[in-house]
LUMZAVEX-812696 format. One record per residue: residue in one letter; x, y, z of N, C-alpha, C, O in turn. Coordinates in steps of 0.2 Angstrom, whole numbers, plus 5000, padded with zeros to 4 digits. Layout:
aXYZXYZXYZXYZ/...
***
This chain:
m400142124054400542094060401242094059401642104063/t401442064053402142054051402542124051403042134054/e402142174048402542244048402542274055403042304057/s402042254059402042284066402642244070402942284074/g402742184069403242144072403942174070404342174074/q403942184064404642214061404742284064405342294066/n404242324065404342394067404542384075405042424077/r404242344078404442334085405142304086405542324090/g405342264081406042234081406542294079407042294082/k406342334075406842394073406942434079407442464080/r406342454082406342494088406842464094407242494097/s406742394094407142364099407842364097408242374102/d408042354091408742364089409042434090409542434092/e408542484088408842554089408942564097409442594098/g408542534101408642544108409242514111409642534115/f409342454108409942414110410542444107411042444110/g410442474101411042504098411242564102411842584103/s410742604105410842664109411242644116411742674118/i411042584118411342554124412042544123412542554127/i412242514117412842494115413342554115413842554117/d413042604111413442674110413542704117414142724118/f413042694122413142724129413742684132414142714135/l413742624132414242584135414942594132415442604136/l414942594126415642604122415842674124416442684125/t415442724124415742794126416042794132416542824133/n415642764137415842774144416442724145416942734149/a416542664141417042624142417742654139418242644142/r417642694134418242734132418542774137419142784138/l418042804141418342854147418642814152419142834155/i418342754154418542724160419142674158419642664161/l419042634153419442574151419942594146420442564145/g419842654142420342664137420142634130419542604130/v420542644125420342624118420342544118419842514115/s420842514121420842434121420242404125419942364122/g420142434131419542404134418942414131418442374131/a418842474128418242484124418142434118417542414117/a418642424115418642374109418442304112418042274108/i418742284117418542214120417742214122417442164120/l417542274125416842274127416342274121415842244121/g416542314116416142314110416042254107415542234105/i416642214106416542144103416142094107415742064105/a416242104114415742064118415042074118414642034117/t414942144117414242164116413942144110413342124109/l414342144104414142114098413942044098413542024095/v414342004102414241934103413541924106413141884104/v413441964111412741954115412141974110411641934110/k412242024106411742044102411641994096411041974095/r412141964094412041904089411641844092411241814089/l411841834098411441774102410741794102410341744101/i410541854104409841874105409541874098408941844098/d409841904093409541894086409441824084408841814081/r409841784086409841714083409241684087408841644084/a409141694094408541664097407941694095407441654095/s407841754093407241784092407041774084406441784083/t407541764080407341754073407541684071408041664071/p406941644068407141574066407541574060407441614055/p408041534060408441524054408041504048407641464048/e408241534042407841514036408141454033407741414030/d408741434034409041374031409641354035409841394040/e409941304033410441274037411141314036411541324041/d411241344030411841384029411841444033412341464035/v411241474034411241534038411441524045411841554048/e411141464048411341444054412041434055412341454060/k412341394050413141384051413441454050414041464054/s413241494046413541564045413541604052414041634054/d412941594055412941634062413341604067413741634071/q413341534067413841504072414541514071414941524075/k414741524064415441534063415641614065416141624067/s415141654063415241724065415341734073415741774075/i414941694077415041694084415641674086416041704091/e415941614083416541584085417141634083417541644087/d417041674077417541724076417541774081418041804082/s416941794083416941854088417241834094417641874097/w417141764097417541744103418241744102418641754106/t418441724095419141724094419441794094420041804097/l419041844092419341914093419341934100419841974101/i418941914104418941934111419641904114419941934118/s419741834113420341804116421041834113421541834117/t421041854107421641874104421941934106422541944108/p421541994106421842054108422142054115422642084117/s421842014120422142014126422941984126423342014130/e423041934121423741914121424141974117424741984119/l423842004112424242064109424342114114424942144114/l423842134118423942184123424542164128424942204130/r424542094130425042074135425742084131426242104134/k425742064125426442074121426642144120427242164121/g426142184119426242264118426442294125426942334125/s426142264130426342294137427042274138427442314141/r427242214137427942194138428442234134428942254136/r428242254128428642294123428742364126429342384126/s428142394128428242454131428642464137428942504138/l428542414141428842414148429642404147429942444150/c429842364142430542354141430842424138431342444140/k430442454134430742524131430742574136431142614136/s430342574141430342624146430742614152430842664156/l431042554153431442534158432142574158432442584152/p432342604163433042644163433542584162433442534164/l434142614160434742564159434942534166434942574171/p435142474167435342444173435942474176436442494172/s436042484182436642514185437142454185437742474186/e436942394186437442344186437342294180436842274179/t437942274178437842234172437742154174437942134179/a437442124170437242054171437742004168438042024163/q437841944170438241894167437941874160437341874160/f438441864155438141844149438641794146439141814145/d438341734145438741684143438541654136439041634132/l437941664134437741634128437141674125436641694129/i437141694119436541724116436141674112436341644108/k435541664115435141614112434841644105434741704104/e434741594101434441604095433741624096433341594100/e433441684092432841704093432341664089432541634084/k431741664091431141624088431041654081430941714081/p430941624076430841654069430141694070429741674074/i430041744066429441784066428841744064428341754066/e428941694059428441654057428041614062427441604062/d428441604068428141564073427641604077427241574081/a427641664076427141714080426441704078426041714082/t426341674072425641664069425341614073424741614074/e425641564076425341514080425041544087424641514089/v425341604089425141634095424541674094424041674098/i424541714088424041764087423441744083422941774082/n423541674081422941654076422841694070422241714069/g423341714067423341764062422841744056422441784054/p422841684053422341664048421641674050421241694046/e421441664057420741664059420541734059419941754057/i420941784061420641854062420841894056420641954056/g421241874051421441904045421841964046421842014043/i422341964051422742014052423441984051423641934053/q423842024046424542004044425042024050424942074054/t425541984051426041994056426342064055426542094060/s426442084049426742154048426342204050426542254052/e425642194050425242254052425242264060425142314062/i425342214064425442214071426142224073426242224079/e426542224068427242244070427642194075427842214080/i427542134073427842084077428642084075428842074069/q429042094080429742104079430142054083429842034088/r430742044081431242004086431442054091431842104090/i431242044097431442094102431742044108431541994109/h432142074112432342044118431942074124431942144125/l431642034128431242064133431642074139431942034142/c431642144141432042164147432742144147432942124153/v433142144142433842124142434242184145434042234144/t434842164147435242214149435642244143435742224138/l435942304145436442334140437042294138437242294133/q437242254143437742204142437642154137438042144132/e437042124137436842074132436742114125436942084120/r436442174125436342204119437042224115437042214109/l437542234119438142254116438442194113438742194108/l438442134117438742074115438342044109438642014104/y437742054108437342034103437542084097437542054091/y437542144098437742194092438442174090438642174084/y438942154094439642134092439542074087439942074082/k439142024089439141964085438741974079438941944074/a438242024079437842024073438142084068438042074062/s438442134071438642194066439342214066439542264063/v439742184070440442204071440942154068441342164064/s440942094070441342044069441342024061440842024058/i441942004058441941984051442141914051442541884054/p441741884046441941804045442641794044442941834040/e442941744047443641734046443841714038444341744036/p443441684034443541674027443641744024444041744019/d443241794025443341854022443941894024444341924020/v444141884030444741914032445341884029445841914027/k445341814029445841774026445941794018446541804016/l445441804015445441814008445741884007446141894002/a445541934011445742004010446542004011446942044008/k446741974016447441974018447841944013448441964011/q447641884010447941854004448041893998448541893995/l447541933996447541973991448042033992448442043988/a448042063998448442114000449242094000449642123997/l449342034002450042004002450241993995450842003994/s449841963991450041953984450242013980450742013977/i449842063981449942133978450542163981450942193977/c450642153987451242183991451942153988452442183986/g451842083987452442043984452542073977453142073975/e452042083973452142103966452442173965452942183961/l452242213970452442283970453242283972453642323970/r453342243977454042243980454542213974455042243974/d454342163971454742143966454842193960455442203957/f454342223958454442273953454842333955455342353951/l454742363961455242413963455942393964456342433962/f456042333967456742313967457142303961457742313960/n456742273956457042263949457042313945457542323941/k456542363945456542413940456742483942456842523938/h456742493949456942553952457442543958457242563963/p457942523956458442513961458742573964459042573970/e458642633961458842693963458442713970458642763973/l457842683971457442693977457742653983457642593983/p458142683987458342643993457742623998457642664003/l457442563997456842554001457042484005457442444003/g456742484011456742424015456242374013455942384008/e456142324017455642274015454942304016454742324021/l454542294010453842324011453442274015453542214015/y452942304019452542254023451842284024451742344023/l451342244026450642264027450542284035450942264039/g450142334036449942354042449242384043448942384038/g449042404049448342434050447942384053448142334056/s447242414054446742374058446642304055446442264059/l446742294048446542224046447042174048446842124050/c447642194049448242154051448142144059448442094061/d447942194062447842184069447242164072447042164078/d446842134067446142104069445742154073445342144078/l445742224070445342274073444842304068444542354069/q444842274062444342304057443642274058443542224061/v443142314056442442294058442042294052442242324046/i441442264052440942254047441142214041440842164039/s441742244038441942204032442742224031442942284033/p443142184028443842194027443842244021443842224015/s443942314022443842364017444542394016444542424010/h445042394020445642434019446242404022446142374027/v446742424019447442394022447942444020447942474015/n448442454024449042494023449642454020449742404023/l449942474015450642444013451142494014451242554011/f451642484019452142524021452742514017452942454016/a453042574014453742564011454242604014454242664014/p454642574018455142604023455742634018455942604014/l455842704020456442734017457042714021457042724027/l457642694017458242684021458642744021459042764016/l458542784027458942844028459542834031459642794036/e460142874030460742874033460642914040460542974039/e460742884045460542924052461042974053460943024056/n461642974050462143024051462043084046462443134046/l461643074041461443124036460843154037460643214034/w460343134041459643154041459443154049459643114053/r459043204050458843214057458143234057457843274054/f457743204062457043224063456943284067457243294072/i456543334065456443394068455743394071455243384067/p455643394078454943394080454543454078454743504076/g453843434078453343484075453343554078453243604074/e453443554085453343624088454043664087454043724088/m454543634083455143674082455143694074455643724072/t454543684071454543704064454143764063453843794068/i454043784057453643844055452943844057452643884060/l452643784056451943774057451843764065451243784067/n452343744068452243734076451643694077451243704081/t451643634073451143584074451443524076451843494073/p451343504083451743444086451643384082452043334082/q451043374078450943314075451343304068451343244065/f451543354065451943354059452643374060452743434062/w453043334058453843344059454143354052453843354047/m454743374052455143384046455843334047456043314052/i456143324041456743284040457243324037457243334031/k457743344041458243394039458943354037459143304040/r459143384031459843354029460343384033460443444034/t460843344036461343374040462043354038462143314033/n462543384041463243364040463443384032463843344029/l463143434029463343454022464043474022464343464016/e464343494027465043524026465543464025466043464023/y465343404028465743344027465443294022465843264019/f464843294021464443254016464043294011463443304013/p464343324006463943364002463343333998463243273999/n462943373995462443353991462643293986463143293983/g462243243986462343183982462643123986462743063984/s462843143992463143093997462643043999462742984000/s462043064000461443024002461043003995460943053991/r460742943995460342923989459742963989459342953984/w459542993995458843023995458943103994458443143994/d459543123992459643193991459243223985459043283985/k459143183980458743203974457943223976457643253972/w457743193982457043213984457043263989456543273993/k457543303990457643353995457443423992457543443986/v457043463996456843523994457043574000456743574005/g457443623998457643674003457943644009457843674015/g458343594008458743564014458343514018458543494023/y457743504016457343454020457043394015456943414009/l456943334017456643284013455943294012455543304017/s455743304006455043324004454543264004454643223999/s454143264008453643214008453143214001452943163999/k453043273999452643283993453043253987452743223983/v453743263986454043233981454143163981454043123976/v454143133987454243063988453543033986453542983982/i452943063988452343033986452243043978451942993975/e452443093975452343103968452743053964452543023959/t453343033967453742983964453442913964453342873959/f453142893970452742833970452142833966451942783963/h451842893966451242893962451342883954450942843951/k451842913952452042903945452242823943452042793938/i452542793948452742723947452142683947452042633943/v451742693952451142643953450642653948450342603946/t450542713946449942723941450242723933449742713929/g450842733932451042733925451542683923451542673916/t451842643927452342593924452142523926452442473923/i451642503930451542433932450942413928450442443928/n450942353926450342323922449942283927449942223928/w449442333930449042303935448442253932448242213936/p448242273926447742223923448042153923447642103924/a448642143921448942073921449042043928448841983929/i449242083932449342063939448642043942448541993945/g448142083941447442063943447142003940446841963944/s447241993934447041933931447441873934447041823934/m448041873935448441823938448141803945448141743947/l447941853949447641843956446941833956446641823961/g446541833950445841823950445441883953444941873956/c445641943952445342003954445442063949445842053944/v445242113950445342173946445742223951445442243956/v446242243949446742293952446842353948447042353942/r446642413951446742473947446942533952446742533957/p447442573950447642633954447142683954446742693949/v447042713960446542773961446942833960447442853963/v446742883955447042943954446742993960446143013959/a447143013964447043053970447643093972448143063973/a447543163973448143203974448343183982447943183986/g449043173982449343163989449243093992449343083997/e448943053987448842983990449042933984449042943978/v449342873986449442823982449042763984449142723989/t448542743980448042703983447842653977447742673971/l447742583979447542533974446842513976446742503982/e446442503971445742473972445742403970445942393964/v445542363974445542293973444842263973444542273978/r444642233967443942213967443942133966444242113961/h443642093970443642023970442842003970442442043972/d442741943968441941923968441741923975441141943976/y442141913980441941913987442241963992442241963998/c442542013989442942063993443042123989443242123983/y443042183992443242243990443742273995443642284001/l444342293992444842313996445242383994445342383988/s445342423998445742483997446442484000446442474006/l446942483996447642473998448042533997448142563992/n448142564003448542624003449242614004449542584009/i449642643999450342633999450642704003450542754001/l451042684008451242744013452042734013452242694017/p452442784010453142794012453242814019452842854021/l453642784022453842804029454542804031454942774028/a454742854036455442854038455442844045454942864049/k455942804048455942784055456642784057457142764054/m456642814063457242824067457142804074456742844077/e457442754077457342734084456542714084456342674081/d456242744089455542734090455042784087454442784088/r455342824083454942884079454842864072455242844068/l454142864071453942844064453542904061453042924063/l453742924055453442974051453242954044453542914041/l452642974043452242954037452143004032452043064034/a452242994025452143044020451343044019451143024014/t451043084023450343094022450143174022450543204026/p449643194019449443264019449243294026448943254029/h449343354027449043394032448343404031448143404025/s447943414036447143424035447043484031446543484028/t447443534032447343594028447643594021447543644018/g447943544019448243544013448943504013449143494018/y449243494007449843454007450443504008450543554004/m450743494014451343534015451943504012452043444013/e452443544009452943524005453443474009453543424006/n453643494015454143454018453843424025454243404029/m453243424026452943394032452843324032452543294027/w453043284038452843214039452443204045452543234050/y451943164044451543144050451843104055452043044053/r451843124061452143084067451543034069451043054072/s451642964068451142914069451342884076451942864077/f450842874080450842834086450442764086450342734091/y450242754080449742694079450042634082449742594086/t450642614080450942554082451042554090450942504093/a451242604093451342604100450642604103450642574109/e450142634101449542634104449242564104448942544109/i449242534098448942464098449342414102449042374105/s449942424102450342374106450242384113450142334117/r450142444116449942464123449242434124449142404129/l448742444120448042414121448142334121447742314126/k448442304117448442234117448842204123448642154126/e449342244125449742224131449242234138449342184142/l448842284138448442284144447942234144447742204149/d447642214138447142164137447442094139447142054142/s448042084137448342024139448542014146448441964149/a448642074150448842074157448242054161448342024166/d447642084159447042074164446442044160445842044163/a446542004155446041974151445442024149444942004150/g445642084147445142134146444842134140445042094135/s444342174139443942184133443942244130443542274127/r444542274130444642344127444642344120444342384116/a444942284117444842284109444142274107443942294102/c443742234111443042224109442642284110442242304105/c442742324115442442394116442642434110442242474107/l443342434108443542474102443142464096442942504092/k443142394095442742374088442042394088441742404083/i441742384094441042404094440942484093440442494089/f441342524095441242594094441442604087441142654084/k441942574084442142584077441542574072441442604068/s441242514074440642494070440142554070439842564065/i439942574076439442624077439642684074439242714070/f440242714075440442774071440442774064440342814060/k440642714061440742704054440042704051439942734045/q439542684054438842684051438442744053437842754051/n438642794057438342844060438642914056439142934058/p438242944052438443004048438743064053439143094051/s438443064059438643114064439243104067439543144070/l439443034067440043024071440642984067441142974070/n440542984060441042944057441642984056442142954053/k441743044058442343074058442843054064443443064064/l442543024069442943004075443242934072442842884070/s443842934073444242874070444442824076444342844082/g444742774074445042724079445542754083445642734089/s445942804080446442834084446142874090446442874096/h445642914089445242944095445042894100445042904106/l444742844098444442794102445042754106444942744112/v445542734103446142704107446342754112446542734118/t446442814110446642864115446242864121446442864127/v445542874120445142874126445142804130445142814136/l445142754127445242684130445842684134445842654140/l446442704132447042704136447042754142447242734147/q446742814141446642854146446142824152446342834158/l445642794150445142764155445542704158445342694164/s445942674155446342614158446742644164446942594168/e446942704164447342724170446942734176447142734182/t446242744175445842754181445342694182445042694188/q445242654177444742594178445142534178445542524173/s445042494183445442424183445042364180445342314178/d444442374180444042314178443842324171443342354169/w444142284167444042284159443742214157443842194151/t443542174162443242104160442642114155442342164155/e442442064152441842064148441242074152440742104149/e441242054158440642074162440542144164440042164166/a441042184163441042254164441042294158441142354158/l440842264152440842294146440342354146440542404143/a439742344148439242394148439442454152439342514149/d439742444158439942504161440542544158440542604158/r441042504155441542544151441242574145441542624143/f440742544142440442574136440242644137440342694134/q439842644143439542714145440042764147439942824146/e440542744150441142784152441542814146441742874146/v441542774141441942794135441442854132441742904130/i440842844132440342904129440442964134440543014131/e440442954140440543014145441243044143441243104143/e441743004143442443034142442443074135442743124134/l442143044130442143084123441743144124441943194121/i441143144127440743204128441143264132441143314130/s441543244137441943284141442543314136442643374137/c442843274132443343304128443043344122443343394121/l442443334120442143374115441943444118442043494114/e441743444124441543504127442143554128442143614127/r442743524129443343564130443643574123444043624122/g443443534118443743534111444443514111444843534107/v444643474116445343444116445343374118445043354123/l445743334114445843264116446643254115446843244109/p446943254120447743254120447943184118447643134120/c448443174114448743114111449043074118449343104122/y448943014118449142974124449842974125450142984130/f450242974119450942974120451343044119451943054119/n450943094117451143164117450543214118450243224114/n450543234124449943274126449943344123449543384124/k450543364119450543424115450043414109449943474106/v449943354107449543344101448843344103448643304107/n448443384100447643384101447343354095447343374089/l447043294096446843254091446143284088445943264083/f445843334091445243364089445443424085444943464083/s446043444084446243504081445943514074445943564071/e445843454071445643454064444943464063444643474057/f444543464068443743474068443543544068443943584072/s443043564065442743634066442343634072442143574074/e442143694074441643694080440943664078440643634083/e440743674072440043644070440143564071439643534073/e440643534068440743464069440843434076440543384078/i441143474080441243454087440543464090440343414094/d440143514089439443524092439043464090438643434094/e439043444083438643394081438743324084438343284086/m439443314085439643244088439443244095439243194098/g439543304099439443304106438643294107438443264112/y438243324103437543324104437243254103436843224106/t437543214097437343144096437543104102437143054104/l438143114105438343064110438043084117437843044121/y437843154117437443164123436743134123436543114129/c436443134118435843094117435843024119435442994122/a436442994117436542924118436742904125436742844127/l436942954129437142944136436542914140436642874144/s435942944139435342914142435042854138434642824141/e435142854132434842804128435342774123435342784117/p435742724126436242694122436042664116436342644111/d435442634116435142594110435142634104435142604098/i435142704104435042734098435742724094435742734088/l436242714097436942694094436942624091437342614086/l436542584094436542514092436042494086436042434084/q435742544084435242534078435542544072435842604070/n435642494067435942504061435442534056435642544050/
***
């Protein structure tokens, strides 16, 4: 009798199992995988209730075990529905197109820690780790405006103590170099050394990593003349020459810079080599670094005079740049992209560009500088875009400012997308004219392959800007 009862029980279980399989198979077709999973769990609970009613418990432990398993099953039923709702919201947010109008954004709220999510999903009961279900900090259905401001706060801005430390180190080194040059090399007619660049203009991003130290050359204006780039052999508007003049009245030796002259022109290469010898060979940088609480050492690189500064809380690259200035024209002794040209000087518009950008922001309380720093951070961390510099971005922002009047923080998202569109347009043409001299093409130093790669990356970001905001 017992065996007969067991056989009938087995047949009953097999028939019940066939019904379960039939239901689950059709559930997958109708409800999908998630619906089938929930139906399967519910069916399992019903089967356990039937088995418990038909089979007398052998002892109290078995009864408690069955009761616990049933409770766990009900927990499994209630939990996936919450996970599905969270997953649905995540999928919905990812699939939403970018909003056409930006929303007001006054405050970025702190996100709830990841650990708090275990209270919602009852992780210990169902034995699922939060990492397995990919619980992440996400903004539900936020606008591009909010994401940009959050990115600025999290990935762009530099803590004020770090900026202050970097500036203090740079100023101290600048003072030491100035004293050494004036005391040990009075034959070099130099003006007052000073710091410049994005660190001093509060436009550096991520970390305070570099600063320029300018060494002005005191040229006699009646003995030297700037020659525009389009009038030189290279016919490159961005690289000028400095010609020695009035030799019939003031022969060689009349100017203190005549000894750095090659073929009738002041040689940027000879000037750089002179600075390089002084900085790398005659200054006791270990002693200066010890006094400042850091390590200072010159970097041996052709065509550059650079100091590497290492502090416990800061790493800084300090570029020493000899410059010549007449009226509003500023020439730097930096190499050409194709190599170092003997007598060529780089025509820099950095000071004029940044002054114009700040002037526009002050006039309309604009966010051009904020937009510039966001793009600088993005390009710095993106291998496909890191060749685009702050000069390219400032030029695009200044050009857009002529056609767009609303640069308030509320319009940041719109201006962000327009900068991408303008960059793509310029890359397609292969031309980005300098804002203060349209004869200068800022893209002339890029190859076709580099332009194609940058254009493709930005084109992909046009419809999905979030790919640029992912670190």
